[in-house]
N, C-alpha and C positions, 0 to 999 in steps of 0.2 A: 785600047785595052782599058778595062776598068781597074780601080784600085784593088779589088778583090783578086782579079786575074794576075795583076803585077805581083801582089803579095804571094799568091799561091806559086807562081812561077819561080820567084826568088827563093821561097822556102824549099821547093823541090830541088833547086840547084844546090842550095846549101846542104841539104840532106844527102844528095848524090855525090857532091864534090866537097867533102868536109874540109879539105885542105884550103879552100877558098873562103871558108866561113869567117875567119878572123879578119882578113882584109875587107870583106864585104861589110861586116859588122862595124869595123872601124870607119869605113866610108859613110855608112848610114848614120852613125852617131855624129860624125863630122858634119855631114850635110844638115842633120837635124839641129845642130847647134849654130849654124851660120845664120846670121840675120838675113831676112827676106828669102834666102834660098830655102830655108826650112819650110816655107809655105809651098814650095814646089816639089819637095822630096817626100814621098809617102813612107818615111822611115819608121814612124811610131808603130804602125801595124806590123811591119816586118820585124822590128826589134821585139815586139811582143811575141810574134811567132818564133823567133829565135829562143826566147825564154821557154817556150813550149818544147823546143828541141833539146834544151838543157834538161828539162824535166824528164824527158824520155831517154836521156843518156846518149843521144846522138852526138852532141857536142859538149865539151867540158865547161864548167862554170867559170873557173878562175881565168883561163885565157880569154874567154868572152868578156868577162868583167874588165880585164886590163885593156883589151882592144876597144871596147865601147867607151871606157873612161878616157883613154888617150884621145880618141876621136872627138869626144865631147869637149874635152879641155882645149884641144887645139882649135876646134871650131869656135869656142867661146873667146879664146885669146885673139883670134883673127877678127872676130866681130867687134871686140873691144877696141882693138888697134884701129880698125876702119872707122869706128865711131869717134875715137879720140882725135884722129888725124884728119878726118874728112867730115866732121860733124855737120857743117853748114851745107856742103855739097850733097850729103846723104839726105838731109831734110828737104832740100830743094828738088830732089829726084823722086821719080815714081817709085812706089805708091804713096810715100809719105807726104808728098806735096799736095795730094788730094785731101788730106785730113789735117790741116794746120791746127785746129782746135784740139784734136786728140794728141798731137805732138806736144802742144803747149801744156796740156794737162799731165802728160807723162813726164815732161821735164819738171813740172812743179812737184809731182809725186816723188821723183827721185831726189830732188833738192831737199824736200821736207824729211824724207825717211833715210836717205843716204844708203849705206851698205845694206841695211835691213830691207830697203826698197828694192835693191838689186836682187836680193835673195827671194823676196816675194814675187817679183816680176819673172824671175827665172824658173822657179819651181812651182808656182801656183798660178801662172799666167794662163 
């Protein structure tokens, strides 16, 4: 299945089974916020589609905002915890072990800019 087909199928499911919209949106935001896993989950396109469903009145804004926020926060916290406790193992693992210069430059960036660097990396990456 292509990304377009996956997105369309999930959007139809959410539209048809609105009771599942919040758990699906939570899981998509969670997957999108997990380091490395976010590369495998086509969540951005589906979350944008969910925004369109909000605009048409199919699903409500506030519950979706809460579900997406909680999913993203929990995903970020788990990613942070994994990085803090397994830093060297993560760097030595695929795919980061294939790009040591990029890892070194990223570490320098975050050491130089601190919290502001985390903000830049998270929201403008």
